[in-house]
C-alpha positions in Angstrom: 98.5 -41.3 259.1 100.8 -38.4 258.6 101.2 -35.5 261.0 102.0 -32.4 258.9 104.3 -29.7 260.3 105.1 -26.7 258.2 107.4 -23.7 258.5 104.7 -21.3 259.4 104.5 -22.9 262.9 101.4 -25.1 262.3 100.9 -28.8 263.0 98.0 -30.5 261.3 96.7 -33.8 262.6 93.5 -35.7 262.2 91.6 -32.6 260.9 92.9 -30.3 263.6 95.3 -27.4 263.2 97.6 -26.6 266.1 100.1 -23.8 266.7 103.6 -25.3 267.2 107.1 -24.1 268.0 110.1 -25.0 265.8 113.8 -24.8 266.1 115.5 -21.4 266.7 117.2 -21.6 263.3 114.0 -22.5 261.4 113.7 -25.6 259.1 116.6 -27.2 257.5 117.0 -30.0 255.0 120.7 -30.6 255.8 120.4 -31.0 259.6 123.6 -30.9 261.7 124.2 -31.4 265.4 123.8 -28.2 267.4 122.5 -26.1 264.5 119.2 -25.3 266.3 117.2 -26.3 263.2 114.1 -28.5 262.9 114.9 -31.1 260.2 112.7 -31.3 257.1 111.7 -34.8 256.3 109.4 -37.7 257.2 110.0 -39.1 260.8 108.3 -42.1 262.2 106.5 -41.6 265.5 108.3 -44.2 267.8 107.1 -43.9 271.4 106.0 -41.6 274.2 107.9 -40.7 277.4 106.3 -38.9 280.3 107.1 -37.5 283.8 104.8 -39.6 286.1 105.3 -37.1 288.9 103.8 -34.3 286.8 101.3 -35.8 284.3 99.2 -38.9 284.1 100.2 -41.6 281.6 99.1 -40.2 278.2 96.3 -42.0 276.4 97.7 -43.3 273.1 98.1 -46.5 271.1 101.9 -45.8 270.9 104.4 -47.5 273.2 104.6 -45.4 276.5 107.1 -45.4 279.3 107.8 -43.2 282.3 110.9 -41.0 282.4 113.2 -41.7 285.3 115.5 -39.2 287.0 118.6 -40.9 285.6 117.4 -40.9 281.9 119.4 -39.1 279.3 119.8 -38.9 275.6 123.4 -39.0 274.1 124.2 -36.0 271.9 127.9 -36.6 271.5 128.6 -37.5 267.8 131.9 -39.1 268.8 130.3 -41.6 271.1 128.8 -45.0 270.2 125.6 -44.1 272.1 125.0 -41.1 269.9 121.3 -40.3 269.4 120.3 -43.1 271.8 118.6 -43.1 275.2 121.2 -43.7 278.0 121.4 -43.8 281.8 123.0 -40.9 283.7 125.7 -40.4 284.7 127.2 -41.2 281.2 130.8 -40.6 280.0 129.7 -38.6 276.9 127.7 -35.5 276.5 124.0 -36.1 277.1 120.7 -34.3 277.3 119.0 -34.8 280.6 115.4 -36.0 280.1 114.3 -35.3 283.7 114.2 -31.5 283.4 113.5 -28.8 285.9 111.2 -27.0 283.4 108.1 -28.7 282.0 109.3 -29.1 278.3 109.8 -32.9 278.7 106.8 -33.7 280.8 105.6 -35.5 277.7 108.0 -36.4 274.9 107.3 -38.1 271.6 110.4 -39.9 270.3 110.7 -39.4 266.5 112.6 -41.6 264.2 115.1 -38.9 263.1 118.6 -40.1 262.4 118.1 -43.4 264.4 118.2 -46.3 261.9 121.2 -46.3 262.4 122.3 -42.9 263.8 124.9 -41.1 261.7 127.4 -39.0 263.7 126.7 -35.3 263.5 123.3 -35.4 261.6 121.3 -34.5 264.7 120.1 -36.1 267.9 117.2 -35.9 270.3 114.7 -34.5 267.8 111.4 -34.9 269.7 107.8 -33.6 269.7 107.5 -32.2 273.2 105.7 -29.6 275.4 106.1 -26.0 274.2 107.8 -23.3 276.3 105.1 -21.2 278.0 106.8 -18.0 277.0 106.8 -18.9 273.3 110.5 -19.5 272.9 111.7 -21.7 269.9 113.1 -25.1 270.4 116.7 -26.3 269.9 115.5 -28.2 266.8 112.4 -30.1 268.1 108.7 -29.5 267.4 106.7 -28.4 270.4 103.0 -28.1 271.2 101.0 -26.8 274.2 100.5 -29.7 276.6 96.7 -29.9 276.1 97.2 -30.0 272.3 99.9 -32.7 272.6 97.8 -34.9 274.8 94.8 -34.5 272.5 96.9 -35.4 269.4 98.4 -38.5 271.1 94.9 -39.9 271.7 94.5 -40.7 268.0 98.2 -41.5 267.2 98.9 -45.1 266.2 102.1 -47.1 265.5 103.1 -46.5 261.9 102.1 -42.8 262.0 104.7 -40.3 260.7 105.6 -36.7 261.4 106.1 -34.9 258.1 108.0 -31.6 258.3 107.8 -29.4 255.2 108.9 -26.0 254.2 106.3 -23.8 252.6 107.0 -20.7 250.4 106.8 -17.4 252.3 103.4 -15.8 252.2 103.3 -12.4 250.4 
């Protein structure tokens, strides 16, 4: 099944309509590393990561694994591990997955620029927990934790996240 996300900050899944947060630069077809945009396209839903010290293992048919304190995600386009999970410390620039805030308490790994990764076309594009103050993401899609956990209950391998731009409403 497809999870629909559109530029008006809505995620539609299994008959439900959820408010979501998008990248600070909006939606972009031509995604580039560091541009702050959520990439337009169709992204396979790969797996779920979670902080076992903060939340219970999410109920889902997707592959699930706990996040460890030394987990990272390489965001250095010049490194061979670009857009791949890594162990910290790492010699290249990496995003820390074990965060002080709660944004990565539950993370859905999306198949954006991963088969294989192309340097500079964007890394670490996830579906994750929304900032409680309503701030935009750095390019990911974010939902309130209860909505994310509800959605994951009916997600299955083979599901896809579809990000589309809609015309502005008059």
